[in-house]
C-alpha positions as CSV (number, residue, x, y, z in Angstrom):
1,X,12.6,-86.7,-147.9
2,X,11.1,-87.2,-144.5
3,X,12.6,-88.5,-141.2
4,X,11.7,-88.6,-137.3
5,X,11.5,-85.9,-134.4
6,X,10.7,-86.5,-131.1
7,X,7.7,-84.7,-129.4
8,X,6.7,-85.2,-125.6
9,X,2.9,-84.3,-124.5
10,X,4.2,-84.5,-120.9
11,X,7.0,-84.9,-118.8
12,X,6.3,-89.1,-118.4
13,X,9.3,-90.0,-120.4
14,X,11.9,-88.2,-117.9
15,X,10.0,-90.8,-115.6
16,X,9.9,-93.4,-117.3
17,X,13.4,-93.8,-119.6
18,X,17.0,-93.8,-117.8
19,X,17.8,-91.0,-120.3
20,X,14.9,-89.1,-122.4
21,X,15.8,-87.3,-125.2
22,X,14.7,-83.8,-126.1
23,X,12.1,-82.3,-127.8
24,X,12.8,-82.4,-131.8
25,X,15.7,-84.4,-131.6
26,X,15.7,-86.3,-135.0
27,X,14.8,-90.2,-134.2
28,X,15.4,-93.3,-135.1
29,X,14.1,-96.6,-133.7
30,X,17.2,-97.7,-132.0
31,X,16.6,-101.6,-131.6
32,X,19.9,-102.4,-132.5
33,X,20.4,-101.5,-128.8
34,X,18.9,-104.4,-127.8
35,X,20.1,-107.0,-130.1
36,X,21.5,-109.1,-127.8
37,X,19.2,-108.9,-125.0
38,X,17.4,-111.4,-123.1
39,X,14.2,-111.7,-121.1
40,X,16.7,-110.9,-117.9
41,X,17.1,-107.8,-119.3
42,X,14.0,-106.2,-120.1
43,X,13.7,-105.0,-116.4
44,X,12.1,-101.2,-114.9
45,X,13.5,-98.5,-116.8
46,X,15.1,-101.1,-119.6
47,X,11.7,-102.5,-120.1
48,X,10.4,-99.1,-121.1
49,X,12.9,-98.1,-123.4
50,X,13.2,-101.6,-124.8
51,X,9.0,-102.0,-125.2
52,X,8.5,-98.5,-126.8
53,X,11.6,-96.5,-126.6
54,X,12.7,-94.5,-129.9
55,X,16.3,-93.3,-130.5
56,X,17.3,-89.8,-130.3
57,X,20.7,-88.6,-132.4
58,X,21.5,-86.1,-130.1
59,X,21.6,-87.3,-127.1
60,X,20.6,-91.2,-127.7
61,X,18.2,-90.8,-125.0
62,X,14.8,-92.0,-125.5
63,X,11.0,-90.8,-126.2
64,X,7.5,-92.7,-126.6
65,X,6.8,-90.8,-129.7
66,X,8.0,-89.4,-132.9
67,X,6.5,-86.7,-135.5
68,X,7.1,-87.3,-139.1
69,X,9.0,-84.0,-140.7
70,X,11.4,-83.2,-144.0
71,X,14.8,-83.4,-143.4
72,X,17.8,-81.8,-145.8
73,X,20.2,-84.3,-147.4
74,X,23.2,-82.1,-145.2
75,X,21.6,-82.7,-142.1
76,X,20.6,-86.7,-142.7
77,X,24.4,-87.2,-144.0
78,X,25.2,-85.1,-140.9
79,X,23.1,-87.8,-138.3
80,X,24.9,-90.6,-140.1
81,X,28.1,-89.7,-139.2
82,X,27.0,-89.2,-135.8
83,X,25.5,-92.3,-135.7
84,X,28.7,-93.8,-137.1
85,X,30.8,-92.3,-133.8
86,X,28.2,-93.5,-131.5
87,X,29.1,-97.3,-132.7
88,X,32.3,-96.7,-132.3
89,X,31.7,-95.2,-128.9
90,X,29.4,-96.9,-127.6
91,X,29.8,-100.7,-129.2
92,X,33.4,-100.7,-130.1
93,X,33.3,-100.5,-134.0
94,X,36.7,-100.0,-134.9
95,X,36.3,-96.8,-137.3
96,X,33.7,-94.6,-138.2
97,X,34.3,-95.4,-141.8
98,X,34.0,-99.7,-140.6
99,X,30.5,-98.3,-139.1
100,X,28.9,-95.7,-142.0
101,X,27.3,-99.0,-143.6
102,X,25.7,-99.8,-140.4
103,X,24.8,-96.4,-140.0
104,X,23.3,-95.6,-142.9
105,X,21.2,-98.8,-143.2
106,X,19.5,-97.6,-140.1
107,X,19.1,-94.3,-141.3
108,X,17.7,-95.7,-144.7
109,X,15.2,-97.7,-142.3
110,X,14.1,-94.7,-140.6
111,X,13.8,-92.8,-143.9
112,X,11.6,-96.3,-145.3
113,X,9.3,-95.5,-142.3
114,X,8.9,-91.9,-142.3
115,X,8.2,-91.7,-146.3
116,X,4.9,-92.3,-147.1
117,X,3.1,-90.7,-144.1
118,X,2.1,-87.1,-144.3
119,X,4.2,-84.1,-141.9
120,X,2.8,-84.4,-138.3
121,X,2.1,-87.8,-138.4
122,X,2.8,-89.5,-135.0
123,X,4.7,-92.7,-134.9
124,X,4.5,-95.1,-131.6
125,X,6.8,-98.1,-131.6
126,X,6.3,-101.2,-129.5
127,X,8.7,-104.3,-129.5
128,X,8.6,-107.8,-128.2
129,X,12.0,-110.4,-127.7
130,X,11.0,-113.1,-130.0
131,X,12.9,-116.7,-130.6
132,X,14.4,-115.2,-134.1
133,X,15.2,-111.8,-132.1
134,X,14.0,-108.1,-131.5
135,X,10.4,-108.0,-133.3
136,X,9.4,-104.0,-134.1
137,X,5.8,-102.4,-134.9
138,X,5.0,-99.4,-135.3
139,X,2.0,-97.7,-135.2
140,X,1.1,-94.1,-137.0
141,X,-1.3,-91.5,-135.8
142,X,-2.5,-89.0,-138.7
143,X,-2.2,-85.6,-136.9
144,X,-5.7,-84.6,-137.9
145,X,-6.8,-88.1,-135.8
146,X,-4.5,-87.4,-132.7
147,X,-6.2,-86.1,-130.1
148,X,-4.2,-84.7,-127.3
149,X,-6.6,-86.5,-124.5
150,X,-5.2,-89.8,-125.8
151,X,-1.7,-88.7,-124.6
152,X,-2.0,-86.1,-121.8
153,X,-2.5,-87.0,-118.2
154,X,-4.6,-84.4,-116.3
155,X,-4.2,-83.3,-113.2
156,X,-3.0,-80.8,-111.1
157,X,0.8,-79.8,-109.8
158,X,-1.0,-78.3,-106.0
159,X,-1.6,-81.4,-104.7
């Protein structure tokens, strides 16, 4: 069974998101956060989180890229419960038990997204707001095709 973990190639996530996920957190797309957003909400760091942010499941911060990796059933169950608790804490779900079915759906979506990819495949997300709601698209970059120059910002810290 596979799921995604956040990955960072530089420090840019710390600058573009209100709160950046830590490297190595398990992650899901987290598009539910934007389900009631309108164009007026898409400004600054909010726009960046909406446009291409994955949701880390430890800090609930955002990351630009994730990498596919194996996950154990016990880890998945713990993450699902943690996500259900997040729904209670942040979105007003009446209880963890009531939120578990939705959390399970989110985790299944994330598993399905990763299942056909080899380990270490990078995945980027892009979202757009449409009349029908939030549209998510995913782009996979196989590990042998990933060139650090695609992501890294080169320069000197001595400037």
